[in-house]
Structure formats: structure tokens, C-alpha cells
C-alpha positions in Angstrom: -79.0 28.3 13.9 -77.9 31.7 15.0 -74.2 32.7 15.0 -74.0 32.8 18.7 -75.5 29.3 19.1 -73.2 28.0 16.4 -70.1 29.4 18.2 -71.3 28.0 21.6 -72.0 24.6 19.9 -68.3 24.7 18.5 -66.9 25.7 21.8 -68.7 22.9 23.5 -67.4 20.5 20.9 -63.9 21.8 21.2 -64.1 21.3 24.9 -65.3 17.7 24.4 -62.5 16.9 22.1 -60.0 18.6 24.5 -61.2 16.5 27.3 -61.2 13.4 25.3 -57.6 14.2 24.1 -56.6 14.7 27.7 -58.1 11.4 28.8 -56.3 9.6 25.9 -53.0 11.2 27.0 -53.4 10.3 30.6 -54.2 6.6 29.7 -51.2 6.3 27.3 -49.1 7.8 30.3 -50.4 5.2 32.7 -49.8 2.4 30.3 -46.2 3.6 29.7 -45.5 3.8 33.4 -46.8 0.4 33.9 -44.9 -1.0 31.1 -41.6 0.6 32.3 -42.3 -0.6 35.8 -42.9 -4.1 34.5 -39.6 -4.1 32.4 -37.7 -2.9 35.4 -39.0 -5.8 37.4 -38.0 -8.2 34.8 -34.4 -6.8 34.6 -34.2 -6.9 38.3 -35.4 -10.6 38.5 -32.9 -11.5 35.8 -30.0 -9.8 37.6 -31.0 -11.3 40.9 -31.1 -14.9 39.4 -27.7 -14.4 37.6 -26.2 -13.3 41.1 -27.8 -16.1 42.8 -26.3 -18.6 40.3 -22.9 -17.2 41.0 -23.0 -17.8 44.7 -20.9 -20.5 46.4 -22.2 -23.0 48.8 -21.2 -21.0 51.9 -22.9 -17.9 50.6 -26.1 -19.9 49.9 -25.8 -21.4 53.4 -25.6 -17.9 54.8 -28.9 -16.8 53.3 -30.6 -20.2 54.0 -30.7 -21.4 50.5 -29.6 -24.7 48.9 -28.0 -25.1 45.4 -31.4 -26.9 44.5 -33.4 -23.8 45.5 -31.1 -21.8 43.3 -31.4 -24.1 40.4 -35.1 -23.9 40.6 -35.1 -20.2 40.7 -32.5 -19.8 37.8 -34.7 -22.0 35.6 -37.5 -19.6 35.7 -38.2 -17.1 32.9 -37.5 -13.5 33.5 -41.3 -12.8 33.7 -42.0 -15.6 36.2 -42.2 -14.9 39.8 
């Protein structure tokens, strides 16, 4: 293989590695963003359920919920909708 062809081959190989590296970085970034979003949702659910559990009967009536509705909601795990 001539020197020029060898250099071209390495250049193409380097570009392939760079493209693959970029694709991997983008994928990791997307997974990280999705994970952070999921954790935020879990924290929000947990906080919302804690606040609901602290409401009195008048407050629940104002928002159209019963103590039973809240008991069912509060019994759910943080990952459950």
C-alpha cells in the first residue's frame, strides 16, 4: 500500500472512530437526561403524595377528593403513577 493510501485509510479509520465516539457520547447524554427526568418525576410524586396526606378534610373537599382517595394514592410506591 502506498504511503498516500495508507494515510487516507488511517484518516477514514480516524473519522469512523470519531463518529462512533460522538454517537456513544450522544447516547450516554440521552440516557442521562432520561434518568434525571425520571428521578425528578419520582421526587415530585413523593412530595405531592406527602402533601396530600397532610391535607385536612376541608382541603380535600375543596379539591374534590376523599380521605379514601388520598389513602389509595399515598399507598403507591414513588415509581407508580
